[in-house]
All heavy atoms as a GROMACS GRO file, in nm:
protein
  561
    1MET      N    1   8.327  10.519   7.048
    1MET     CA    2   8.360  10.401   7.124
    1MET      C    3   8.476  10.440   7.222
    1MET      O    4   8.567  10.511   7.182
    1MET     CB    5   8.415  10.290   7.032
    1MET     CG    6   8.480  10.175   7.104
    1MET     SD    7   8.541  10.050   6.994
    1MET     CE    8   8.447   9.914   7.044
    2VAL      N    9   8.466  10.397   7.345
    2VAL     CA   10   8.567  10.423   7.445
    2VAL      C   11   8.630  10.292   7.481
    2VAL      O   12   8.561  10.195   7.506
    2VAL     CB   13   8.502  10.489   7.570
    2VAL    CG1   14   8.610  10.505   7.681
    2VAL    CG2   15   8.439  10.622   7.537
    3ARG      N   16   8.761  10.292   7.478
    3ARG     CA   17   8.836  10.169   7.512
    3ARG      C   18   8.956  10.205   7.602
    3ARG      O   19   9.014  10.307   7.586
    3ARG     CB   20   8.890  10.099   7.388
    3ARG     CG   21   8.788  10.047   7.293
    3ARG     CD   22   8.725   9.917   7.340
    3ARG     NE   23   8.818   9.808   7.378
    3ARG     CZ   24   8.850   9.712   7.294
    3ARG    NH1   25   8.789   9.703   7.174
    3ARG    NH2   26   8.931   9.619   7.338
    4ASN      N   27   8.988  10.113   7.695
    4ASN     CA   28   9.114  10.128   7.771
    4ASN      C   29   9.231  10.094   7.682
    4ASN      O   30   9.219   9.993   7.606
    4ASN     CB   31   9.111  10.040   7.892
    4ASN     CG   32   9.019  10.089   8.004
    4ASN    OD1   33   8.976  10.203   7.998
    4ASN    ND2   34   8.991  10.002   8.095
    5VAL      N   35   9.335  10.168   7.682
    5VAL     CA   36   9.456  10.138   7.609
    5VAL      C   37   9.572  10.139   7.701
    5VAL      O   38   9.588  10.242   7.779
    5VAL     CB   39   9.476  10.249   7.493
    5VAL    CG1   40   9.601  10.226   7.420
    5VAL    CG2   41   9.350  10.248   7.400
    6LYS      N   42   9.650  10.039   7.694
    6LYS     CA   43   9.766  10.029   7.782
    6LYS      C   44   9.888  10.103   7.715
    6LYS      O   45   9.917  10.078   7.603
    6LYS     CB   46   9.805   9.886   7.810
    6LYS     CG   47   9.905   9.867   7.922
    6LYS     CD   48   9.920   9.722   7.959
    6LYS     CE   49  10.004   9.714   8.085
    6LYS     NZ   50   9.988   9.584   8.149
    7LEU      N   51   9.957  10.182   7.801
    7LEU     CA   52  10.083  10.250   7.752
    7LEU      C   53  10.198  10.156   7.779
    7LEU      O   54  10.206  10.090   7.881
    7LEU     CB   55  10.099  10.380   7.825
    7LEU     CG   56   9.988  10.482   7.799
    7LEU    CD1   57  10.022  10.606   7.885
    7LEU    CD2   58   9.972  10.513   7.657
    8ARG      N   59  10.292  10.153   7.682
    8ARG     CA   60  10.411  10.067   7.693
    8ARG      C   61  10.534  10.146   7.661
    8ARG      O   62  10.530  10.239   7.578
    8ARG     CB   63  10.399   9.943   7.597
    8ARG     CG   64  10.286   9.856   7.630
    8ARG     CD   65  10.282   9.739   7.529
    8ARG     NE   66  10.192   9.639   7.573
    8ARG     CZ   67  10.061   9.636   7.547
    8ARG    NH1   68  10.008   9.733   7.478
    8ARG    NH2   69   9.979   9.534   7.591
    9ARG      N   70  10.643  10.111   7.725
    9ARG     CA   71  10.769  10.177   7.687
    9ARG      C   72  10.819  10.127   7.558
    9ARG      O   73  10.814  10.009   7.528
    9ARG     CB   74  10.877  10.142   7.794
    9ARG     CG   75  11.008  10.210   7.766
    9ARG     CD   76  11.101  10.214   7.887
    9ARG     NE   77  11.041  10.266   8.010
    9ARG     CZ   78  11.022  10.390   8.038
    9ARG    NH1   79  11.045  10.480   7.949
    9ARG    NH2   80  10.969  10.425   8.152
   10MET      N   81  10.854  10.220   7.470
   10MET     CA   82  10.908  10.185   7.336
   10MET      C   83  11.031  10.267   7.311
   10MET      O   84  11.028  10.384   7.272
   10MET     CB   85  10.802  10.226   7.227
   10MET     CG   86  10.675  10.140   7.238
   10MET     SD   87  10.560  10.192   7.112
   10MET     CE   88  10.436  10.062   7.130
   11GLY      N   89  11.142  10.204   7.346
   11GLY     CA   90  11.269  10.279   7.342
   11GLY      C   91  11.269  10.384   7.448
   11GLY      O   92  11.237  10.355   7.563
   12GLY      N   93  11.297  10.506   7.409
   12GLY     CA   94  11.298  10.623   7.504
   12GLY      C   95  11.162  10.688   7.510
   12GLY      O   96  11.140  10.787   7.582
   13SER      N   97  11.060  10.634   7.444
   13SER     CA   98  10.925  10.693   7.440
   13SER      C   99  10.822  10.602   7.503
   13SER      O  100  10.858  10.494   7.550
   13SER     CB  101  10.887  10.715   7.292
   13SER     OG  102  10.974  10.802   7.226
   14VAL      N  103  10.702  10.650   7.507
   14VAL     CA  104  10.590  10.570   7.552
   14VAL      C  105  10.489  10.561   7.439
   14VAL      O  106  10.462  10.662   7.373
   14VAL     CB  107  10.524  10.638   7.679
   14VAL    CG1  108  10.398  10.567   7.720
   14VAL    CG2  109  10.625  10.646   7.794
   15GLY      N  110  10.437  10.443   7.411
   15GLY     CA  111  10.344  10.422   7.300
   15GLY      C  112  10.216  10.360   7.347
   15GLY      O  113  10.210  10.293   7.450
   16ALA      N  114  10.118  10.369   7.271
   16ALA     CA  115   9.986  10.307   7.297
   16ALA      C  116   9.949  10.217   7.180
   16ALA      O  117   9.984  10.246   7.064
   16ALA     CB  118   9.881  10.416   7.309
   17THR      N  119   9.890  10.106   7.213
   17THR     CA  120   9.843  10.014   7.113
   17THR      C  121   9.696  10.022   7.096
   17THR      O  122   9.619  10.004   7.192
   17THR     CB  123   9.886   9.869   7.156
   17THR    OG1  124  10.027   9.869   7.172
   17THR    CG2  125   9.846   9.771   7.043
   18LEU      N  126   9.646  10.050   6.974
   18LEU     CA  127   9.502  10.057   6.952
   18LEU      C  128   9.442   9.922   6.928
   18LEU      O  129   9.509   9.832   6.862
   18LEU     CB  130   9.469  10.140   6.827
   18LEU     CG  131   9.514  10.290   6.832
   18LEU    CD1  132   9.484  10.352   6.701
   18LEU    CD2  133   9.449  10.364   6.947
   19PRO      N  134   9.328   9.889   6.980
   19PRO     CA  135   9.265   9.761   6.945
   19PRO      C  136   9.245   9.743   6.801
   19PRO      O  137   9.215   9.841   6.725
   19PRO     CB  138   9.126   9.771   7.022
   19PRO     CG  139   9.145   9.878   7.124
   19PRO     CD  140   9.245   9.972   7.069
   20LYS      N  141   9.258   9.619   6.750
   20LYS     CA  142   9.252   9.590   6.607
   20LYS      C  143   9.117   9.647   6.547
   20LYS      O  144   9.126   9.708   6.443
   20LYS     CB  145   9.259   9.441   6.585
   20LYS     CG  146   9.257   9.398   6.446
   20LYS     CD  147   9.262   9.249   6.422
   20LYS     CE  148   9.253   9.209   6.285
   20LYS     NZ  149   9.260   9.065   6.264
   21GLU      N  150   9.006   9.621   6.611
   21GLU     CA  151   8.877   9.665   6.551
   21GLU      C  152   8.866   9.813   6.542
   21GLU      O  153   8.808   9.870   6.447
   21GLU     CB  154   8.760   9.605   6.625
   21GLU     CG  155   8.747   9.645   6.775
   21GLU     CD  156   8.827   9.556   6.870
   21GLU    OE1  157   8.905   9.468   6.826
   21GLU    OE2  158   8.817   9.583   6.988
   22MET      N  159   8.927   9.886   6.639
   22MET     CA  160   8.926  10.035   6.631
   22MET      C  161   9.016  10.078   6.513
   22MET      O  162   8.972  10.169   6.435
   22MET     CB  163   8.974  10.091   6.765
   22MET     CG  164   8.965  10.245   6.770
   22MET     SD  165   9.028  10.305   6.925
   22MET     CE  166   8.888  10.268   7.030
   23ALA      N  167   9.133  10.021   6.500
   23ALA     CA  168   9.223  10.061   6.389
   23ALA      C  169   9.164  10.038   6.259
   23ALA      O  170   9.172  10.116   6.168
   23ALA     CB  171   9.356   9.988   6.409
   24GLU      N  172   9.093   9.924   6.242
   24GLU     CA  173   9.026   9.885   6.115
   24GLU      C  174   8.914   9.989   6.088
   24GLU      O  175   8.902  10.029   5.978
   24GLU     CB  176   8.977   9.746   6.127
   24GLU     CG  177   9.081   9.641   6.113
   24GLU     CD  178   9.029   9.502   6.133
   24GLU    OE1  179   8.912   9.482   6.171
   24GLU    OE2  180   9.111   9.406   6.109
   25ARG      N  181   8.834  10.018   6.187
   25ARG     CA  182   8.720  10.107   6.168
   25ARG      C  183   8.767  10.245   6.122
   25ARG      O  184   8.708  10.318   6.044
   25ARG     CB  185   8.639  10.116   6.298
   25ARG     CG  186   8.500  10.180   6.274
   25ARG     CD  187   8.412  10.167   6.398
   25ARG     NE  188   8.474  10.174   6.525
   25ARG     CZ  189   8.505  10.069   6.605
   25ARG    NH1  190   8.487   9.949   6.560
   25ARG    NH2  191   8.559  10.088   6.722
   26LEU      N  192   8.883  10.291   6.180
   26LEU     CA  193   8.941  10.422   6.145
   26LEU      C  194   9.035  10.419   6.025
   26LEU      O  195   9.096  10.516   5.990
   26LEU     CB  196   9.008  10.478   6.268
   26LEU     CG  197   8.918  10.507   6.386
   26LEU    CD1  198   8.998  10.542   6.511
   26LEU    CD2  199   8.821  10.611   6.356
   27HIS      N  200   9.048  10.303   5.971
   27HIS     CA  201   9.137  10.285   5.848
   27HIS      C  202   9.281  10.321   5.879
   27HIS      O  203   9.346  10.389   5.803
   27HIS     CB  204   9.087  10.361   5.724
   27HIS     CG  205   8.945  10.338   5.694
   27HIS    ND1  206   8.900  10.215   5.639
   27HIS    CD2  207   8.830  10.410   5.716
   27HIS    CE1  208   8.767  10.216   5.622
   27HIS    NE2  209   8.723  10.332   5.667
   28LEU      N  210   9.325  10.274   5.999
   28LEU     CA  211   9.462  10.296   6.041
   28LEU      C  212   9.544  10.166   6.030
   28LEU      O  213   9.487  10.062   6.063
   28LEU     CB  214   9.470  10.350   6.182
   28LEU     CG  215   9.405  10.488   6.205
   28LEU    CD1  216   9.398  10.521   6.349
   28LEU    CD2  217   9.484  10.592   6.136
   29ALA      N  218   9.668  10.175   5.993
   29ALA     CA  219   9.749  10.056   5.986
   29ALA      C  220   9.890  10.090   6.046
   29ALA      O  221   9.923  10.209   6.060
   29ALA     CB  222   9.767  10.010   5.835
   30ALA      N  223   9.966   9.983   6.072
   30ALA     CA  224  10.100  10.000   6.126
   30ALA      C  225  10.180  10.097   6.034
   30ALA      O  226  10.173  10.079   5.915
   30ALA     CB  227  10.171   9.869   6.146
   31GLY      N  228  10.244  10.194   6.085
   31GLY     CA  229  10.321  10.289   6.011
   31GLY      C  230  10.253  10.420   5.974
   31GLY      O  231  10.314  10.514   5.931
   32ASP      N  232  10.117  10.420   5.982
   32ASP     CA  233  10.041  10.542   5.956
   32ASP      C  234  10.076  10.648   6.066
   32ASP      O  235  10.115  10.610   6.175
   32ASP     CB  236   9.892  10.513   5.963
   32ASP     CG  237   9.837  10.444   5.847
   32ASP    OD1  238   9.914  10.419   5.751
   32ASP    OD2  239   9.722  10.405   5.849
   33GLU      N  240  10.062  10.772   6.029
   33GLU     CA  241  10.084  10.880   6.122
   33GLU      C  242   9.951  10.930   6.172
   33GLU      O  243   9.852  10.938   6.096
   33GLU     CB  244  10.161  10.995   6.056
   33GLU     CG  245  10.308  10.966   6.021
   33GLU     CD  246  10.378  11.089   5.977
   33GLU    OE1  247  10.372  11.194   6.038
   33GLU    OE2  248  10.449  11.080   5.871
   34VAL      N  249   9.950  10.967   6.298
   34VAL     CA  250   9.831  11.034   6.357
   34VAL      C  251   9.877  11.160   6.428
   34VAL      O  252   9.997  11.175   6.457
   34VAL     CB  253   9.756  10.942   6.464
   34VAL    CG1  254   9.700  10.820   6.397
   34VAL    CG2  255   9.850  10.900   6.577
   35LEU      N  256   9.786  11.251   6.450
   35LEU     CA  257   9.814  11.370   6.524
   35LEU      C  258   9.776  11.347   6.669
   35LEU      O  259   9.671  11.296   6.694
   35LEU     CB  260   9.738  11.494   6.469
   35LEU     CG  261   9.767  11.530   6.324
   35LEU    CD1  262   9.671  11.640   6.276
   35LEU    CD2  263   9.909  11.579   6.309
   36ALA      N  264   9.862  11.390   6.765
   36ALA     CA  265   9.832  11.377   6.905
   36ALA      C  266   9.819  11.530   6.946
   36ALA      O  267   9.916  11.602   6.944
   36ALA     CB  268   9.940  11.306   6.981
   37VAL      N  269   9.700  11.570   6.990
   37VAL     CA  270   9.673  11.702   7.029
   37VAL      C  271   9.634  11.706   7.180
   37VAL      O  272   9.546  11.635   7.219
   37VAL     CB  273   9.558  11.768   6.948
   37VAL    CG1  274   9.530  11.908   6.987
   37VAL    CG2  275   9.587  11.755   6.799
   38GLU      N  276   9.712  11.785   7.259
   38GLU     CA  277   9.677  11.799   7.397
   38GLU      C  278   9.557  11.899   7.409
   38GLU      O  279   9.560  12.000   7.352
   38GLU     CB  280   9.789  11.862   7.476
   38GLU     CG  281   9.907  11.767   7.500
   38GLU     CD  282  10.014  11.834   7.587
   38GLU    OE1  283   9.981  11.878   7.699
   38GLU    OE2  284  10.133  11.827   7.542
   39THR      N  285   9.450  11.850   7.483
   39THR     CA  286   9.333  11.934   7.502
   39THR      C  287   9.315  11.949   7.650
   39THR      O  288   9.381  11.884   7.734
   39THR     CB  289   9.210  11.871   7.443
   39THR    OG1  290   9.169  11.763   7.522
   39THR    CG2  291   9.233  11.824   7.295
   40ALA      N  292   9.217  12.033   7.691
   40ALA     CA  293   9.186  12.053   7.833
   40ALA      C  294   9.136  11.926   7.894
   40ALA      O  295   9.135  11.904   8.017
   40ALA     CB  296   9.083  12.166   7.847
   41HIS      N  297   9.086  11.828   7.810
   41HIS     CA  298   9.025  11.708   7.859
   41HIS      C  299   9.115  11.583   7.841
   41HIS      O  300   9.078  11.474   7.880
   41HIS     CB  301   8.890  11.687   7.789
   41HIS     CG  302   8.802  11.794   7.808
   41HIS    ND1  303   8.735  11.821   7.927
   41HIS    CD2  304   8.758  11.895   7.725
   41HIS    CE1  305   8.660  11.929   7.915
   41HIS    NE2  306   8.672  11.976   7.795
   42GLY      N  307   9.230  11.605   7.783
   42GLY     CA  308   9.321  11.487   7.766
   42GLY      C  309   9.392  11.494   7.632
   42GLY      O  310   9.419  11.606   7.581
   43ILE      N  311   9.416  11.380   7.567
   43ILE     CA  312   9.481  11.369   7.442
   43ILE      C  313   9.381  11.331   7.332
   43ILE      O  314   9.310  11.229   7.344
   43ILE     CB  315   9.597  11.272   7.454
   43ILE    CG1  316   9.699  11.305   7.556
   43ILE    CG2  317   9.669  11.253   7.314
   43ILE    CD1  318   9.797  11.199   7.586
   44LEU      N  319   9.384  11.397   7.225
   44LEU     CA  320   9.300  11.365   7.111
   44LEU      C  321   9.395  11.308   7.003
   44LEU      O  322   9.487  11.375   6.961
   44LEU     CB  323   9.226  11.489   7.059
   44LEU     CG  324   9.156  11.474   6.922
   44LEU    CD1  325   9.040  11.379   6.934
   44LEU    CD2  326   9.114  11.607   6.867
   45LEU      N  327   9.366  11.183   6.958
   45LEU     CA  328   9.438  11.124   6.847
   45LEU      C  329   9.347  11.133   6.723
   45LEU      O  330   9.233  11.100   6.730
   45LEU     CB  331   9.469  10.978   6.873
   45LEU     CG  332   9.570  10.949   6.978
   45LEU    CD1  333   9.592  10.796   6.992
   45LEU    CD2  334   9.707  11.014   6.952
   46SER      N  335   9.409  11.181   6.615
   46SER     CA  336   9.336  11.200   6.490
   46SER      C  337   9.421  11.158   6.378
   46SER      O  338   9.544  11.177   6.377
   46SER     CB  339   9.294  11.353   6.479
   46SER     OG  340   9.238  11.375   6.364
   47PRO      N  341   9.361  11.095   6.271
   47PRO     CA  342   9.441  11.064   6.153
   47PRO      C  343   9.513  11.185   6.100
   47PRO      O  344   9.461  11.295   6.109
   47PRO     CB  345   9.338  11.015   6.050
   47PRO     CG  346   9.225  10.962   6.136
   47PRO     CD  347   9.223  11.055   6.257
   48TYR      N  348   9.635  11.164   6.057
   48TYR     CA  349   9.715  11.280   6.009
   48TYR      C  350   9.646  11.343   5.885
   48TYR      O  351   9.602  11.272   5.798
   48TYR     CB  352   9.858  11.230   5.965
   48TYR     CG  353   9.946  11.337   5.912
   48TYR    CD1  354  10.025  11.406   6.012
   48TYR    CD2  355   9.960  11.371   5.783
   48TYR    CE1  356  10.108  11.508   5.967
   48TYR    CE2  357  10.039  11.472   5.744
   48TYR     CZ  358  10.114  11.544   5.834
   48TYR     OH  359  10.196  11.640   5.797
   49ASP      N  360   9.647  11.474   5.897
   49ASP     CA  361   9.584  11.553   5.785
   49ASP      C  362   9.664  11.686   5.774
   49ASP      O  363   9.668  11.763   5.867
   49ASP     CB  364   9.436  11.588   5.818
   49ASP     CG  365   9.363  11.665   5.713
   49ASP    OD1  366   9.434  11.735   5.637
   49ASP    OD2  367   9.244  11.658   5.707
   50LEU      N  368   9.728  11.703   5.659
   50LEU     CA  369   9.814  11.821   5.640
   50LEU      C  370   9.734  11.947   5.660
   50LEU      O  371   9.792  12.043   5.715
   50LEU     CB  372   9.879  11.813   5.498
   50LEU     CG  373   9.978  11.930   5.466
   50LEU    CD1  374  10.093  11.925   5.572
   50LEU    CD2  375  10.027  11.910   5.325
   51ASP      N  376   9.609  11.961   5.619
   51ASP     CA  377   9.534  12.075   5.640
   51ASP      C  378   9.519  12.106   5.790
   51ASP      O  379   9.526  12.224   5.830
   51ASP     CB  380   9.396  12.059   5.578
   51ASP     CG  381   9.398  12.062   5.424
   51ASP    OD1  382   9.501  12.113   5.367
   51ASP    OD2  383   9.303  12.013   5.366
   52VAL      N  384   9.498  12.006   5.866
   52VAL     CA  385   9.490  12.028   6.016
   52VAL      C  386   9.621  12.075   6.072
   52VAL      O  387   9.622  12.170   6.153
   52VAL     CB  388   9.448  11.898   6.084
   52VAL    CG1  389   9.453  11.906   6.238
   52VAL    CG2  390   9.306  11.864   6.040
   53VAL      N  391   9.735  12.018   6.024
   53VAL     CA  392   9.866  12.058   6.077
   53VAL      C  393   9.887  12.203   6.043
   53VAL      O  394   9.936  12.285   6.130
   53VAL     CB  395   9.971  11.967   6.016
   53VAL    CG1  396  10.116  12.023   6.046
   53VAL    CG2  397   9.964  11.824   6.059
   54GLU      N  398   9.862  12.242   5.919
   54GLU     CA  399   9.881  12.384   5.878
   54GLU      C  400   9.786  12.479   5.955
   54GLU      O  401   9.826  12.584   5.996
   54GLU     CB  402   9.854  12.394   5.727
   54GLU     CG  403   9.963  12.332   5.646
   54GLU     CD  404   9.933  12.325   5.492
   54GLU    OE1  405   9.818  12.356   5.453
   54GLU    OE2  406  10.018  12.289   5.419
   55GLY      N  407   9.662  12.434   5.979
   55GLY     CA  408   9.570  12.518   6.058
   55GLY      C  409   9.617  12.536   6.200
   55GLY      O  410   9.607  12.645   6.259
   56LEU      N  411   9.672  12.432   6.260
   56LEU     CA  412   9.721  12.437   6.401
   56LEU      C  413   9.848  12.535   6.404
   56LEU      O  414   9.858  12.606   6.501
   56LEU     CB  415   9.761  12.303   6.452
   56LEU     CG  416   9.640  12.208   6.484
   56LEU    CD1  417   9.693  12.068   6.518
   56LEU    CD2  418   9.560  12.262   6.598
   57ALA      N  419   9.926  12.526   6.301
   57ALA     CA  420  10.044  12.622   6.297
   57ALA      C  421   9.998  12.765   6.289
   57ALA      O  422  10.055  12.855   6.354
   57ALA     CB  423  10.132  12.581   6.184
   58ILE      N  424   9.898  12.793   6.208
   58ILE     CA  425   9.842  12.932   6.190
   58ILE      C  426   9.784  12.975   6.323
   58ILE      O  427   9.806  13.088   6.367
   58ILE     CB  428   9.739  12.934   6.072
   58ILE    CG1  429   9.807  12.913   5.942
   58ILE    CG2  430   9.659  13.061   6.079
   58ILE    CD1  431   9.712  12.889   5.825
   59ALA      N  432   9.706  12.882   6.390
   59ALA     CA  433   9.645  12.924   6.522
   59ALA      C  434   9.752  12.950   6.623
   59ALA      O  435   9.736  13.052   6.704
   59ALA     CB  436   9.552  12.811   6.567
   60ALA      N  437   9.862  12.875   6.627
   60ALA     CA  438   9.968  12.893   6.722
   60ALA      C  439  10.037  13.026   6.694
   60ALA      O  440  10.063  13.101   6.793
   60ALA     CB  441  10.069  12.775   6.718
   61GLU      N  442  10.059  13.060   6.578
   61GLU     CA  443  10.120  13.187   6.544
   61GLU      C  444  10.031  13.307   6.579
   61GLU      O  445  10.077  13.403   6.638
   61GLU     CB  446  10.154  13.198   6.388
   61GLU     CG  447  10.217  13.327   6.345
   61GLU     CD  448  10.352  13.352   6.410
   61GLU    OE1  449  10.424  13.258   6.445
   61GLU    OE2  450  10.385  13.473   6.441
   62ALA      N  451   9.900  13.297   6.555
   62ALA     CA  452   9.809  13.399   6.591
   62ALA      C  453   9.804  13.415   6.742
   62ALA      O  454   9.795  13.524   6.792
   62ALA     CB  455   9.671  13.371   6.535
   63GLN      N  456   9.806  13.303   6.814
   63GLN     CA  457   9.799  13.307   6.958
   63GLN      C  458   9.926  13.378   7.014
   63GLN      O  459   9.912  13.458   7.109
   63GLN     CB  460   9.797  13.164   7.016
   63GLN     CG  461   9.774  13.154   7.161
   63GLN     CD  462   9.763  13.012   7.211
   63GLN    OE1  463   9.803  12.917   7.139
   63GLN    NE2  464   9.701  12.991   7.326
   64LYS      N  465  10.043  13.355   6.954
   64LYS     CA  466  10.161  13.426   6.999
   64LYS      C  467  10.152  13.571   6.968
   64LYS      O  468  10.184  13.660   7.052
   64LYS     CB  469  10.289  13.368   6.932
   64LYS     CG  470  10.342  13.248   7.001
   64LYS     CD  471  10.490  13.216   6.954
   64LYS     CE  472  10.485  13.141   6.822
   64LYS     NZ  473  10.618  13.100   6.778
   65ARG      N  474  10.110  13.606   6.847
   65ARG     CA  475  10.105  13.741   6.801
   65ARG      C  476  10.010  13.830   6.880
   65ARG      O  477  10.037  13.942   6.908
   65ARG     CB  478  10.070  13.746   6.651
   65ARG     CG  479  10.067  13.894   6.594
   65ARG     CD  480  10.037  13.897   6.452
   65ARG     NE  481  10.151  13.845   6.376
   65ARG     CZ  482  10.144  13.811   6.246
   65ARG    NH1  483  10.035  13.824   6.178
   65ARG    NH2  484  10.251  13.761   6.189
   66TYR      N  485   9.892  13.765   6.912
   66TYR     CA  486   9.785  13.848   6.977
   66TYR      C  487   9.767  13.807   7.119
   66TYR      O  488   9.665  13.821   7.178
   66TYR     CB  489   9.659  13.827   6.897
   66TYR     CG  490   9.667  13.879   6.759
   66TYR    CD1  491   9.669  13.789   6.645
   66TYR    CD2  492   9.685  14.014   6.728
   66TYR    CE1  493   9.684  13.833   6.516
   66TYR    CE2  494   9.698  14.058   6.592
   66TYR     CZ  495   9.698  13.966   6.489
   66TYR     OH  496   9.712  14.012   6.368
   67ARG      N  497   9.877  13.758   7.186
   67ARG     CA  498   9.870  13.710   7.327
   67ARG      C  499   9.810  13.816   7.416
   67ARG      O  500   9.719  13.786   7.497
   67ARG     CB  501  10.007  13.670   7.376
   67ARG     CG  502  10.011  13.617   7.511
   67ARG     CD  503  10.145  13.571   7.554
   67ARG     NE  504  10.192  13.474   7.452
   67ARG     CZ  505  10.317  13.446   7.438
   67ARG    NH1  506  10.414  13.488   7.518
   67ARG    NH2  507  10.355  13.356   7.342
   68GLY      N  508   9.858  13.936   7.410
   68GLY     CA  509   9.806  14.043   7.497
   68GLY      C  510   9.661  14.074   7.475
   68GLY      O  511   9.586  14.082   7.575
   69ALA      N  512   9.618  14.080   7.351
   69ALA     CA  513   9.475  14.108   7.321
   69ALA      C  514   9.390  13.991   7.369
   69ALA      O  515   9.284  14.015   7.418
   69ALA     CB  516   9.457  14.129   7.170
   70LEU      N  517   9.434  13.865   7.348
   70LEU     CA  518   9.351  13.753   7.392
   70LEU      C  519   9.339  13.746   7.544
   70LEU      O  520   9.240  13.717   7.594
   70LEU     CB  521   9.423  13.627   7.340
   70LEU     CG  522   9.411  13.601   7.186
   70LEU    CD1  523   9.504  13.484   7.145
   70LEU    CD2  524   9.273  13.585   7.145
   71ARG      N  525   9.453  13.784   7.616
   71ARG     CA  526   9.440  13.789   7.761
   71ARG      C  527   9.340  13.895   7.807
   71ARG      O  528   9.261  13.873   7.901
   71ARG     CB  529   9.580  13.816   7.819
   71ARG     CG  530   9.670  13.701   7.827
   71ARG     CD  531   9.790  13.732   7.914
   71ARG     NE  532   9.885  13.618   7.906
   71ARG     CZ  533  10.014  13.634   7.899
   71ARG    NH1  534  10.075  13.752   7.903
   71ARG    NH2  535  10.094  13.520   7.891
   72GLU      N  536   9.346  14.010   7.737
   72GLU     CA  537   9.254  14.118   7.774
   72GLU      C  538   9.107  14.075   7.752
   72GLU      O  539   9.017  14.103   7.834
   72GLU     CB  540   9.292  14.245   7.695
   72GLU     CG  541   9.224  14.368   7.750
   72GLU     CD  542   9.281  14.495   7.679
   72GLU    OE1  543   9.401  14.504   7.667
   72GLU    OE2  544   9.195  14.575   7.650
   73LEU      N  545   9.086  14.010   7.639
   73LEU     CA  546   8.950  13.970   7.608
   73LEU      C  547   8.902  13.854   7.704
   73LEU      O  548   8.783  13.854   7.742
   73LEU     CB  549   8.946  13.912   7.463
   73LEU     CG  550   8.954  14.020   7.353
   73LEU    CD1  551   8.975  13.945   7.223
   73LEU    CD2  552   8.827  14.100   7.351
   74ALA      N  553   8.994  13.773   7.750
   74ALA     CA  554   8.957  13.666   7.842
   74ALA      C  555   8.928  13.718   7.980
   74ALA      O  556   8.854  13.653   8.056
   74ALA     CB  557   9.067  13.559   7.847
   75GLY      N  558   8.984  13.830   8.018
   75GLY     CA  559   8.971  13.882   8.155
   75GLY      C  560   8.848  13.953   8.172
   75GLY      O  561   8.750  13.940   8.218
   0.00000   0.00000   0.00000
């Protein structure tokens, strides 16, 4: 499902409000944490999952460690 979501100022940050039916379908409630991942196509919001957080940290470390090799492979 694709929906327009309006961004609002929330203190010093900017927040988005999910439509009620979308939050219910995804089993999200006020106070729940989600992961916001920047992608080449925009922002991906996903329910918080510790395994995903740990996997992203491992990938970021590998990307730093093997930066030169990855650049060479991409070229």
